[in-house]
C-alpha positions in Angstrom: -38.9 34.6 -33.9 -39.3 37.9 -35.7 -39.1 37.5 -39.5 -41.8 34.9 -39.3 -44.7 37.2 -38.8 -46.9 38.9 -41.2 -45.5 42.3 -42.2 -46.5 45.5 -43.7 -45.1 47.3 -46.8 -42.3 49.7 -46.3 -39.6 49.0 -43.8 -39.4 45.2 -43.9 -37.2 43.5 -41.2 -36.5 40.1 -39.4 -35.2 39.9 -35.9 -34.7 37.1 -33.4 -34.9 37.2 -29.5 -31.4 37.8 -28.2 -30.1 34.8 -26.3 -27.5 36.8 -24.3 -28.7 40.3 -24.8 -29.0 40.8 -21.1 -25.5 39.5 -20.3 -23.9 41.9 -22.9 -25.9 44.9 -21.9 -23.8 45.6 -18.7 -20.1 45.5 -17.7 -21.0 44.6 -14.1 -20.9 41.1 -12.5 -23.9 39.3 -13.9 -25.5 36.1 -12.6 -26.7 33.4 -15.1 -28.8 31.0 -13.1 -28.6 27.4 -14.3 -32.3 27.2 -14.6 -32.4 30.3 -16.7 -29.6 29.0 -18.9 -31.7 25.6 -19.3 -34.7 27.8 -20.5 -32.6 29.8 -22.9 -34.1 33.0 -22.1 -32.6 36.3 -21.0 -31.3 36.1 -17.3 -33.5 38.0 -14.8 -30.5 39.7 -13.2 -29.7 41.8 -16.2 -32.3 44.0 -18.3 -33.1 42.8 -21.7 -32.1 45.0 -24.6 -35.0 46.8 -26.3 -36.6 44.8 -29.2 -36.3 46.1 -32.6 -39.4 46.7 -34.7 -41.0 43.5 -36.0 -39.8 42.0 -39.3 -42.0 42.9 -42.3 -41.9 40.4 -45.1 -41.1 41.7 -48.5 -43.8 41.3 -51.1 -43.4 38.5 -53.4 -41.2 39.5 -56.2 -38.8 41.9 -54.4 -35.3 41.7 -55.8 -32.3 42.2 -53.7 -30.1 45.0 -54.8 -27.6 45.2 -52.1 -26.8 43.3 -48.8 -25.1 45.2 -46.1 -23.6 44.0 -42.7 -23.8 46.4 -39.7 -22.4 45.9 -36.1 -19.6 43.5 -36.9 -16.4 44.0 -34.9 -14.0 41.1 -35.2 -15.7 39.5 -38.2 -15.3 40.8 -41.7 -18.6 41.5 -43.3 -17.6 39.2 -46.3 -17.3 36.4 -43.7 -20.7 37.0 -42.2 -22.2 37.1 -45.7 -20.7 33.7 -46.3 -22.8 32.1 -43.8 -26.0 33.2 -45.5 -27.7 32.7 -48.9 -29.0 36.2 -49.5 -27.2 37.6 -52.7 -27.9 40.6 -55.0 -30.2 39.7 -57.8 -32.0 37.0 -55.6 -35.6 37.4 -54.5 -36.1 38.3 -50.9 -38.9 36.5 -49.1 -40.0 35.8 -45.6 -38.7 32.1 -46.0 -35.2 33.3 -47.2 -35.1 35.9 -44.3 -35.9 33.3 -41.7 -33.4 31.0 -43.1 -30.6 33.5 -43.0 -31.4 34.1 -39.2 -31.2 30.3 -38.6 -27.8 30.1 -40.4 -26.3 33.0 -38.5 -27.4 31.8 -35.1 -26.1 28.3 -36.0 -22.6 29.6 -36.1 -22.9 30.5 -32.3 -20.9 33.8 -33.1 -23.6 36.2 -32.4 -25.6 37.3 -29.5 -28.4 39.1 -31.5 -29.1 39.2 -35.2 -31.7 41.1 -37.2 -32.5 41.5 -40.8 -34.3 44.5 -42.6 -35.2 44.7 -46.1 -35.7 48.3 -47.5 -37.2 47.7 -51.0 -34.3 45.5 -52.0 -31.6 47.0 -49.8 -30.9 44.3 -47.2 -29.4 45.2 -44.0 -28.0 42.5 -41.6 -27.6 43.9 -38.2 -25.4 41.7 -35.9 -24.2 41.8 -32.4 -21.3 39.5 -31.9 -20.9 37.1 -28.9 -18.1 38.2 -26.6 -14.7 36.6 -26.5 -13.7 34.6 -23.3 -10.8 36.2 -21.6 -10.3 33.4 -18.9 -12.2 30.8 -17.1 -12.1 31.2 -13.3 -13.3 28.4 -10.7 -14.3 29.3 -7.2 -15.2 27.2 -4.3 -13.6 24.0 -5.6 -11.6 22.4 -2.7 -12.4 18.6 -3.3 -11.7 18.8 -7.0 -8.7 20.9 -8.0 -8.6 22.9 -11.3 -6.4 20.5 -13.0 -9.3 17.9 -12.6 -12.1 20.2 -13.7 -10.6 22.4 -16.5 -9.7 19.5 -18.8 -13.3 18.3 -18.7 -15.0 21.5 -19.7 -15.3 22.9 -23.3 -15.0 26.6 -22.7 -11.6 28.0 -22.9 -9.7 31.4 -23.3 -10.0 33.1 -26.6 -13.2 31.0 -27.5 -16.6 32.6 -28.4 -18.9 32.6 -25.5 -22.4 30.9 -25.9 -24.9 29.9 -23.4 -25.2 26.6 -24.7 -21.6 25.9 -24.0 -22.0 27.2 -20.5 -24.9 24.9 -19.8 -23.0 21.9 -21.1 -19.9 22.8 -18.9 -22.2 23.3 -15.8 -23.5 19.8 -16.4 -20.1 18.4 -16.8 -18.7 19.9 -13.6 -21.8 18.5 -11.7 -21.3 15.1 -13.2 -17.6 15.1 -11.9 -18.7 15.8 -8.5 -21.4 13.2 -8.8 -18.5 10.7 -9.6 -17.0 11.8 -6.3 -20.2 11.1 -4.5 -21.2 14.7 -4.0 -24.8 14.8 -5.6 -25.7 18.0 -3.6 -23.0 19.9 -5.5 -24.3 22.9 -7.5 -22.6 25.4 -9.9 -23.6 29.0 -10.5 -22.0 30.5 -13.7 -21.4 34.2 -13.7 -19.8 36.5 -16.2 -17.8 39.8 -15.8 -17.9 42.1 -18.9 -14.5 43.6 -20.0 -13.6 45.9 -22.8 -13.3 45.1 -26.4 -16.3 42.8 -26.0 -14.3 40.2 -23.8 -15.7 38.5 -20.8 -14.4 36.5 -17.8 -16.4 33.3 -17.0 -16.8 32.6 -13.3 -18.1 29.1 -12.1 -18.9 29.4 -8.5 -19.1 25.9 -7.0 -20.8 24.8 -4.0 -19.4 21.3 -3.5 -21.7 20.2 -0.6 -21.1 17.0 1.5 -20.3 13.8 0.2 -23.5 11.9 -0.3 -23.4 8.8 2.0 -25.6 5.6 2.0 -28.0 6.2 4.8 -29.8 2.9 4.7 -29.7 -0.4 2.7 -33.0 -2.2 2.6 -33.5 -5.7 1.4 -36.9 -7.0 0.6 -37.8 -10.8 -0.2 -34.8 -12.4 1.7 -36.0 -15.3 4.0 -33.0 -17.6 4.3 -30.5 -15.0 5.3 -30.8 -11.8 7.4 -30.3 -8.3 6.3 -27.1 -8.0 8.1 -25.5 -11.0 6.6 -26.4 -9.9 3.0 -25.2 -6.4 3.8 -21.8 -7.9 4.9 -21.3 -9.3 1.3 -21.7 -6.0 -0.1 -19.0 -3.5 -0.9 -21.2 -0.6 -0.2 -21.9 -0.1 3.6 -24.3 1.9 5.6 -22.8 5.2 6.8 -22.0 4.7 10.7 -19.6 6.3 13.0 -17.2 3.5 13.2 -16.8 3.6 9.4 -15.3 6.9 9.5 -12.5 6.0 7.3 -14.3 3.7 5.0 -15.0 4.8 1.4 -17.6 2.0 1.1 -20.3 4.4 2.8 -20.2 6.9 -0.3 -22.9 6.2 -3.0 -21.5 5.1 -6.3 -23.8 3.8 -9.2 -21.1 1.4 -10.4 -20.8 -0.1 -7.0 -24.6 -0.6 -7.0 -24.3 -2.8 -9.9 -21.3 -4.6 -8.4 -23.2 -5.4 -5.2 -25.9 -7.0 -7.2 -23.2 -9.3 -8.5 -21.9 -9.9 -5.0 -25.3 -10.9 -3.8 -25.7 -13.2 -6.6 -22.3 -14.8 -6.0 -23.1 -15.4 -2.5 -26.4 -16.9 -3.0 -24.8 -19.2 -5.7 -22.2 -20.3 -3.3 -24.9 -21.3 -0.8 -26.8 -23.4 -3.5 -29.6 -21.0 -4.6 -29.1 -21.5 -8.2 -32.3 -19.5 -9.1 -31.4 -16.5 -7.1 -32.1 -13.1 -8.9 -32.1 -9.5 -7.9 -35.5 -8.3 -9.2 -34.7 -4.6 -8.7 -32.2 -2.3 -7.2 -33.2 1.4 -6.5 -31.2 4.2 -5.1 -33.3 7.2 -3.9 -31.7 10.5 -3.0 -33.1 11.9 0.3 -34.9 15.3 0.0 -31.9 17.2 1.5 -29.8 15.5 -1.2 -27.2 14.6 1.3 -27.8 10.9 1.6 -29.0 7.8 -0.4 -31.5 5.0 0.5 -30.9 2.0 -1.4 -33.6 -0.9 -1.6 -33.0 -4.2 -3.1 -35.9 -6.7 -4.0 -34.6 -10.2 -4.3 -35.9 -13.6 -5.1 -34.1 -16.4 -3.5 -35.7 -19.5 -5.1 -34.8 -23.1 -4.1 -31.8 -24.6 -2.8 -30.0 -27.2 -5.0 -27.5 -30.2 -4.3 -25.0 -31.4 -6.7 -26.1 -34.4 -8.9 -23.7 -36.3 -11.0 -20.2 -34.5 -11.3 -17.7 -35.9 -13.9 -15.0 -35.0 -16.4 -15.3 -35.4 -20.1 -11.9 -34.9 -21.7 -10.8 -35.0 -25.3 -7.2 -34.5 -24.4 -5.1 -37.8 -24.9 -3.1 -37.3 -21.6 -6.3 -37.1 -19.5 -8.3 -40.2 -18.3 -11.9 -38.8 -17.7 -12.9 -41.5 -15.3 -9.8 -41.1 -13.2 -10.1 -37.3 -13.1 -13.7 -37.6 -12.3 -12.9 -39.7 -9.2 -10.3 -37.1 -7.9 -12.8 -34.2 -8.2 -13.3 -32.6 -4.8 -16.9 -31.9 -5.5 -19.1 -34.9 -4.5 -22.7 -35.8 -5.3 -25.1 -34.7 -2.6 -23.0 -31.8 -1.6 -24.9 -28.3 -1.5 -24.3 -26.7 -4.9 -21.7 -24.1 -4.9 -20.8 -22.0 -7.9 -17.5 -21.0 -6.5 -16.3 -24.6 -6.2 -17.3 -25.2 -9.8 -15.3 -22.1 -10.9 -12.3 -23.0 -8.8 -12.4 -26.6 -10.4 -12.4 -25.1 -13.9 -9.3 -23.1 -13.0 -7.8 -26.1 -11.5 -8.3 -28.3 -14.5 -7.1 -25.4 -16.9 -4.0 -25.3 -14.7 -3.4 -28.9 -14.8 -3.9 -29.2 -18.6 -1.3 -26.2 -18.8 1.2 -28.2 -16.7 1.0 -30.9 -19.5 1.6 -28.3 -22.2 -2.0 -27.4 -23.2 -1.8 -23.7 -22.8 -5.2 -23.1 -24.7 -7.1 -26.0 -23.1 -10.8 -25.0 -23.1 -12.5 -26.4 -20.0 -16.3 -25.7 -19.9 -18.8 -26.8 -17.3 -22.2 -28.0 -18.6 -25.0 -27.7 -16.1 -28.1 -30.0 -16.0 -30.8 -28.6 -13.6 -33.3 -31.1 -12.1 -36.0 -29.0 -10.6 -38.0 -31.9 -9.3 -35.3 -33.3 -6.9 -33.4 -29.9 -6.8 -30.2 -31.3 -8.0 -27.5 -29.8 -10.3 -25.4 -32.0 -12.3 -22.1 -30.7 -13.8 -20.0 -32.1 -16.6 -16.6 -30.5 -17.0 -15.8 -30.9 -20.7 -12.1 -30.4 -21.9 -12.1 -29.8 -25.6 -9.4 -31.1 -27.7 -6.4 -28.6 -28.0 -2.7 -29.0 -29.5 0.3 -29.2 -27.2 1.9 -25.7 -27.1 5.5 -24.5 -27.1 6.9 -21.1 -26.1 7.7 -19.2 -29.3 9.0 -15.9 -27.7 9.5 -14.3 -24.5 8.9 -10.5 -24.6 9.7 -8.0 -21.8 7.9 -4.5 -22.2 7.7 -1.5 -20.1 11.1 -1.6 -18.5 12.9 1.9 -18.9 15.6 1.5 -16.3 15.8 -2.1 -15.6 17.8 -4.2 -18.2 16.0 -6.9 -20.0 18.2 -9.6 -18.6 17.3 -8.9 -15.0 13.7 -9.9 -16.0 14.6 -12.7 -18.3 16.9 -14.6 -16.0 14.0 -15.0 -13.5 11.9 -17.0 -16.1 11.8 -20.6 -15.3 10.7 -21.4 -18.9 12.7 -20.4 -22.0 11.9 -20.0 -25.6 11.4 -23.4 -27.4 10.3 -25.2 -24.2 6.9 -26.8 -23.8 4.5 -24.6 -22.0 3.9 -25.3 -18.3 1.7 -23.1 -16.4 3.4 -24.0 -13.0 6.7 -22.7 -14.5 5.0 -19.6 -15.7 3.5 -19.0 -12.3 6.9 -19.5 -10.6 8.4 -17.1 -13.1 5.7 -14.5 -12.1 6.5 -15.0 -8.5 10.1 -14.6 -8.9 9.6 -11.4 -10.9 7.5 -9.9 -8.4 9.8 -10.8 -5.5 12.4 -8.6 -7.2 10.4 -5.7 -5.8 11.2 -3.5 -9.0 7.8 -3.6 -10.4 4.0 -3.3 -9.8 2.6 -5.7 -7.1 -0.1 -7.0 -9.4 2.3 -8.3 -12.0 1.4 -11.4 -14.1 3.0 -13.0 -17.2 0.5 -12.6 -20.0 0.0 -15.4 -22.4 -0.7 -14.4 -26.1 -1.2 -16.8 -29.1 1.8 -17.2 -31.3 2.4 -17.4 -35.1 0.8 -21.0 -35.1 -1.8 -22.8 -33.0 0.9 -24.7 -31.2 2.9 -21.5 -30.4 2.6 -19.0 -27.5 4.1 -15.8 -26.6 4.8 -14.9 -22.9 4.8 -11.2 -22.2 6.2 -9.6 -19.1 4.6 -6.1 -19.3 6.1 -4.4 -16.4 5.6 -1.1 -14.6 8.7 0.0 -12.8 8.4 1.7 -9.4 10.9 3.3 -7.2 13.6 0.9 -6.0 15.5 3.1 -3.8 14.7 2.9 -0.1 15.2 5.6 2.6 14.3 3.9 5.9 14.0 6.0 9.1 13.0 4.4 12.3 12.7 6.0 15.7 11.8 4.6 19.1 12.0 5.3 22.9 13.7 3.0 25.2 13.6 3.2 29.0 17.4 2.2 28.7 18.7 3.9 25.5 16.3 6.9 25.6 15.8 8.0 21.9 16.9 5.7 19.2 17.5 6.6 15.6 18.2 4.2 12.7 18.5 5.2 9.1 19.5 3.5 5.9 19.6 4.4 2.3 19.5 1.6 -0.4 19.2 1.2 -4.0 17.9 -2.3 -5.0 18.3 -1.9 -8.6 21.5 -0.1 -9.1 22.1 1.0 -12.6 19.2 -1.3 -13.6 21.4 -4.4 -13.2 19.6 -5.8 -10.2 22.4 -4.9 -8.0 21.9 -3.8 -4.4 24.1 -1.0 -2.8 23.3 0.4 0.7 24.5 2.5 3.5 23.0 2.2 7.0 23.5 4.2 10.2 22.4 3.5 13.6 22.6 6.1 16.4 21.6 6.3 19.9 23.3 7.5 23.2 24.8 4.1 23.6 25.0 2.6 20.1 26.5 3.8 17.0 27.3 2.0 13.8 27.7 2.6 10.0 27.7 -0.2 7.3 28.2 -0.2 3.6 27.0 -3.2 1.5 27.0 -4.3 -2.1 25.2 -7.5 -3.5 25.5 -8.8 -7.2 22.7 -11.5 -7.6 24.2 -12.8 -10.9 27.9 -12.8 -10.8 29.2 -12.7 -14.4 25.6 -13.3 -15.6 25.8 -16.8 -13.8 23.3 -17.9 -11.2 25.7 -17.2 -8.5 25.4 -14.4 -5.9 28.1 -12.3 -4.3 27.8 -9.8 -1.4 30.2 -7.8 0.6 29.7 -5.7 3.9 32.1 -3.3 5.5 31.1 -2.0 8.9 32.1 -0.3 12.1 30.1 -0.8 15.3 30.5 1.1 18.6 28.5 -0.3 21.3 28.3 1.3 24.8 26.7 -1.2 27.0 25.0 0.4 30.0 23.1 -0.2 33.1 20.6 2.0 34.9 20.7 3.3 38.4 18.2 5.9 39.9 16.9 6.8 36.4 20.5 7.5 35.4 22.1 5.4 32.6 25.7 4.4 33.2 28.0 3.1 30.6 29.6 -0.2 31.6 31.8 -1.6 28.8 32.4 -0.2 25.3 32.9 -2.6 22.4 34.4 -1.2 19.0 34.0 -3.6 16.1 35.5 -3.1 12.8 35.1 -5.6 10.0 33.9 -7.1 6.9 31.9 -10.0 5.5 31.8 -11.8 2.2 29.3 -14.3 1.0 28.6 -16.3 -2.1 25.4 -18.0 -2.9 24.9 -20.8 -5.4 21.5 -22.7 -6.2 21.0 -26.3 -5.2 17.5 -26.4 -6.8 14.6 -24.3 -7.9 13.8 -23.5 -4.2 16.8 -24.3 -2.3 20.3 -22.5 -2.3 23.6 -22.7 -0.5 25.2 -19.5 1.0 28.8 -19.5 2.1 30.3 -16.7 4.1 33.5 -15.3 5.6 33.5 -12.8 8.3 36.6 -11.0 10.0 36.2 -8.9 13.1 38.5 -6.9 15.2 36.9 -6.2 18.6 38.2 -3.9 21.3 36.2 -4.1 24.7 37.0 -1.5 27.3 35.9 -0.2 30.7 36.0 3.2 32.1 39.1 3.2 34.3 37.8 6.0 36.6 34.7 3.9 37.5 35.7 0.3 37.4 39.5 0.3 37.8 41.4 0.0 41.2 45.2 0.2 41.2 45.1 -0.2 37.4 43.2 -3.4 37.6 39.5 -4.0 36.7 37.6 -4.4 40.0 35.3 -7.3 40.3 33.6 -5.4 43.2 32.8 -2.5 41.0 32.3 -4.0 37.6 31.4 -7.5 38.3 33.4 -10.7 37.0 31.2 -10.7 33.8 32.6 -7.4 32.7 36.2 -7.8 33.9 36.7 -10.9 31.8 35.2 -9.3 28.7 37.8 -6.5 28.3 40.6 -6.7 25.9 41.4 -6.8 22.1 40.6 -9.8 20.0 40.2 -11.0 16.4 37.5 -13.2 15.1 37.9 -15.2 11.9 34.6 -16.8 11.1 33.7 -19.3 8.4 30.0 -20.0 8.0 27.3 -21.3 5.6 23.6 -21.4 5.4 21.1 -23.6 3.5 17.9 -21.6 2.3 14.8 -23.2 1.3 12.3 -20.5 0.0 8.8 -21.0 -1.8 7.4 -17.6 -0.7 5.3 -16.1 -3.5 6.7 -12.7 -2.5 9.7 -12.1 -0.5 8.6 -8.5 0.2 5.0 -8.9 1.4 4.5 -12.8 1.3 0.9 -14.2 1.4 1.7 -18.0 0.9 4.7 -20.2 1.1 7.5 -21.4 3.2 11.0 -20.3 4.1 13.6 -22.1 6.1 17.1 -21.1 6.8 19.7 -23.3 8.6 23.2 -21.9 9.4 26.5 -22.9 11.0 29.5 -20.8 11.8 33.0 -21.9 12.9 35.3 -19.3 14.6 38.8 -20.3 14.9 40.3 -20.3 11.4 42.9 -17.9 12.8 42.1 -15.3 15.3 41.8 -15.4 19.0 38.2 -16.4 19.4 37.2 -20.1 19.0 33.6 -21.1 19.0 30.9 -23.1 16.9 27.5 -21.7 16.5 24.3 -23.0 14.7 21.1 -21.2 14.0 17.9 -22.0 12.4 14.6 -20.1 11.4 11.5 -21.0 9.6 8.4 -19.0 8.6 5.2 -20.4 6.8 2.4 -18.1 5.4 -1.3 -19.1 4.7 -4.0 -17.3 3.1 -7.0 -18.3 5.2 -9.8 -16.5 3.0 -11.4 -13.2 3.2 -8.0 -11.3 2.7 -6.6 -12.8 6.1 -3.1 -13.8 6.1 -1.7 -16.1 8.8 1.8 -16.6 9.6 3.9 -18.6 11.9 7.7 -18.2 12.5 10.3 -20.0 14.6 13.9 -19.4 15.1 16.5 -20.7 17.5 20.3 -21.0 18.1 23.2 -22.3 20.2 26.8 -21.5 20.6 29.6 -23.6 22.2 33.2 -22.5 22.9 36.0 -24.5 21.5 38.5 -23.5 24.1 38.6 -22.7 27.9 39.2 -19.1 28.9 39.8 -19.6 32.6 39.8 -21.9 35.5 37.4 -19.6 37.5 34.1 -21.4 37.7 32.3 -18.0 37.5 33.9 -17.3 34.0 31.9 -18.7 31.0 33.9 -19.9 28.0 31.6 -18.0 25.6 32.5 -14.3 25.7 29.7 -11.8 26.6 30.0 -10.2 23.1 29.4 -13.5 21.3 26.1 -14.5 23.1 22.5 -14.4 21.9 20.5 -11.4 23.1 16.8 -11.3 22.9 14.2 -8.5 23.3 12.7 -5.9 21.1 12.5 -6.0 18.2 12.7 -9.8 18.0 10.1 -10.4 20.7 7.6 -7.5 21.1 6.5 -6.6 24.5 10.0 -6.6 26.0 12.7 -3.9 25.8 16.1 -4.2 24.0 17.8 -7.0 25.7 15.0 -7.4 27.9 14.8 -11.2 28.0 17.4 -13.5 29.4 20.1 -13.8 32.0 21.1 -10.7 33.9 22.7 -9.6 37.2 20.6 -7.2 39.2 22.2 -4.9 41.9 19.4 -3.9 44.3 20.7 -1.1 46.6 19.7 -1.0 50.3 18.7 2.4 51.6 18.1 2.9 55.4 18.2 -0.9 55.8 15.4 -1.6 53.2 16.0 -3.0 49.8 14.7 -0.8 47.0 11.8 -2.1 45.0 12.0 0.5 42.3 13.6 -1.2 39.2 14.9 2.3 38.0 17.1 2.3 41.0 18.5 -1.1 40.4 21.7 -1.6 38.2 20.5 -4.1 35.4 23.1 -5.7 33.3 21.9 -8.1 30.6 24.5 -10.9 30.0 22.8 -12.8 26.9 22.5 -16.6 26.6 24.2 -19.6 24.8 20.9 -20.7 23.7 17.8 -19.0 22.5 14.4 -19.8 20.6 11.8 -17.4 19.4 8.3 -18.2 17.8 5.6 -16.0 16.6 2.1 -16.3 15.2 0.5 -13.4 13.3 -2.8 -12.8 11.6 -2.9 -9.9 9.2 -6.5 -8.5 9.1 -7.9 -7.0 6.0 -10.0 -3.7 6.2 -12.4 -1.9 4.0 -11.4 -0.4 0.8 -11.2 3.1 2.5 -8.6 1.8 5.0 -6.8 0.0 2.1 -6.7 3.3 0.3 -4.9 4.8 3.3 -2.6 1.8 3.4 -3.6 0.5 6.7 -2.8 -3.2 7.5 -3.3 -4.2 11.1 -2.4 -7.4 12.6 -2.6 -9.4 15.9 0.2 -11.5 17.1 1.6 -13.8 19.9 5.2 -13.8 20.6 7.2 -16.3 22.8 10.9 -16.9 23.4 13.6 -17.3 25.8 17.6 -17.0 26.0 19.4 -18.9 28.7 22.3 -21.3 29.5 25.4 -19.2 30.8 27.5 -19.8 33.8 26.3 -18.0 36.9 28.9 -15.2 37.3 28.4 -14.7 41.0 30.5 -16.8 43.3 28.6 -19.7 45.1 29.8 -18.4 48.6 28.7 -14.8 47.6 27.2 -13.3 50.9 24.6 -10.6 50.6 24.4 -7.7 51.4 27.7 -6.4 50.0 29.2 -3.3 51.1 31.5 -0.7 49.4 33.7 1.8 51.5 35.9 4.7 50.5 39.5 4.1 51.7 40.5 7.0 53.8 44.1 6.6 52.7 43.7 6.1 48.9 40.2 7.7 48.3 39.4 4.6 46.3 36.4 2.3 46.6 37.1 -0.8 48.7 35.4 -3.7 50.2 37.4 -3.5 53.5 36.0 -1.6 56.5 39.4 -0.6 57.5 42.4 1.1 55.6 45.8 -0.3 55.1 47.0 1.8 58.2 44.4 0.2 60.4 42.2 3.4 60.4 38.4 2.8 60.0 37.0 3.7 56.7 33.7 4.7 58.2 30.3 3.8 57.2 29.7 2.0 53.7 29.1 4.4 50.7 27.1 1.4 49.0 25.1 -1.5 50.3 23.5 -3.8 48.0 22.1 -7.4 47.2 23.6 -8.7 43.9 21.3 -11.5 42.4 21.5 -13.5 39.1 18.1 -13.9 37.5 16.5 -14.7 34.2 18.6 -17.8 33.1 15.6 -19.9 32.4 14.3 -21.6 29.1 10.8 -21.1 30.2 9.0 -19.2 27.5 8.3 -15.5 27.8 4.8 -14.8 26.2 3.3 -11.5 24.9 0.3 -10.8 22.7 -0.5 -7.5 20.9 -1.7 -5.7 17.9 0.3 -3.8 15.4 -0.5 -1.5 12.5 1.5 -0.9 9.2 0.5 2.4 7.6 1.7 3.7 4.4 1.4 7.2 5.5 2.1 10.3 3.5 5.5 10.6 5.2 6.4 7.0 4.6 5.9 3.5 5.9 4.9 3.6 9.7 4.7 0.6 12.1 3.0 0.9 15.5 2.9 -2.0 18.1 1.2 -2.3 21.4 1.9 -5.4 23.3 1.0 -7.1 26.6 3.3 -9.6 28.5 1.4 -12.6 29.6 4.3 -14.5 31.0 7.7 -13.5 32.1 10.6 -14.7 34.5 11.9 -12.6 37.3 14.4 -9.9 35.9 12.8 -9.5 32.5 12.1 -5.9 31.4 8.6 -5.4 29.6 7.9 -2.7 27.2 4.5 -1.8 25.9 4.8 0.6 22.9 7.2 0.8 19.9 7.0 2.5 16.4 9.2 3.2 13.4 8.8 5.1 10.2 10.4 5.0 6.7 10.0 6.2 3.2 11.0 5.4 -0.3 12.4 7.3 -3.3 
């Protein structure tokens, strides 16, 4: 630096090499390479300013008469002078000149500074750093500006310095490294503007996401590389892991994988296992990483003596030791030890010892390779609940959360009740999925505070589902529901179903705690228009129309913690009609055209139905359960007034099991039966249970079959040129439902990698089985096939007679068909398939592919279904 060199008498000066002289010397776009910035020298893309004459130190004893500042633009000369210690009357020396240069450069306000001493008249020549006008990012696609700009230090209206540019380049690169893009590079540029202002441009080359090309493991003898790689979160980049984020390199994940390896070996009995080293090497092209682990397995241990040493008065150490699931001689498993610590802690909590300290003491015997474990339970006071706090709820009222607690202030602490409270609050669906009731120490050692720190989430649901049926063509269903109306826990909803043959609208309201008592009340008001249909020659033909207007009210009361009773009353007004132009002759429903099963269904009727259900529910989460049981048994009686009389009973049950590794297995079963309480006709082909009151089975209850695709039906198979058609699309297919039905399902939800979980993908495989049956055969016993329909030459109406009333011939038949009754069998229909739930950007999406393994003659299979929805 000039000013530190020996000088001559006369024009004495001091000058430093300019840090940004080249950048400030031009108004064109100037590149500042990162390597140049790192070396703090002038960039090669711009010419350096000509150096001033070398500083000449003043001879000893030179007294400063004046100090003058030149070149300042924004800063006042007095401000600049305040940064240095040169004052009139002081002695100017080489050391004081150098110190003044250091002080001025330390302010980072100047691009160039020089000091000249003319026999006591000191001139400070400065060139101010430019002011930043704006920061511009170019080339950033993976990281948006709102992620980068808050991390960098440079900002508009600040003073430009190279050190800040270098620091910000390093910060941007670090951000990309956190995203797994280690090949990212940043090229800083500046554009000179008037009034000594500049625009700073960071040109970013993001590069590809760095993947893990290979994972090498050295030192493993007992387990293969593939097995150990399977235990790791990080995965090798392969084409079949296209959607997995585990193939990206992450230093934090590297450390986590070392813990995963250690956990695996500890569960297999290798207590001395350790990871000697873990090295991640970046390939020369900076695209991928190669990770190498060096491990030392050590010997395999078995459990020695395993016992409990309890200081709690309610615990018998010997008795508890006998009940331990860990036995002497079993292979050592650290996970079993950890689980037993949790189990003992939970058991102590059930007896009121919230802060019980359970610690396993290990005694290793390297001679016989055994590991003895003693679970020591330290003495602790019995704890009572001092206070229950609810935090984080902005919309939901406190009482909605508090009424789900199974433990109250002043009660003895109980871990099972706390866990039950947690599950009930999660089942509300108003808060985060990973909610837990936290336990905090109270004001005394025997007091505890329970905190429900909730994070509210959207409770409004807009559900949209669409499908395509070979019978109904396009199907649309939509519903809007608010599950936490006004933050009171009430549910209000509106649903609409629409297709070519089905239309319905329903308004519902549910109050789970009527008058703040543990009594639920619900009301539904609805209108349903059903146009039942058959299909002939790819044309859908409406058979009967059913219009139902009604309401339902229900009241629920708890019988125990897990059981409740629900009573309900339903009133329906039904009107079933047939197209007179199609199915009537001389003002009467024609059995020949419509069939007996349709003719006896027409008319208006009222149904007054009283029912009740008993519900047993231990599910850990009603929205997305992973464990627990649910059983519902219901009975309905129609006949409390009205024109319809029957008794109906239904039951369904479901059980969920976590089977390890994130897999969730569930089994479901349901069934029902209905019996008429009055006879409708003496005709043996007329069933006493009306068509509209029967059970229908098909999609979506049993996947692999179309809507109403399972159960009794009448098929009318037309005869063309003396040959019966085999194309189902040319048959008339009328589903009749059944008086009995059952349905079973087994399903396994399959966990995927973290990348798929981030996408919200949850696939499952399933087996469905079921049947509907048990109605009266609607076809006469003496029915003779084929049947023929003529056109009466006198009336022009369809008739079964080959001659008209005047004796004239009606000519050739217009229709010839065989009519058969099929599908009335309790034999199970079985299908297998795979489904995928996807939390897509446009809402929850469900896709199912199913293959029918077993069916009965007349059943209507269907391979593919989907539906979509969203939340607000």
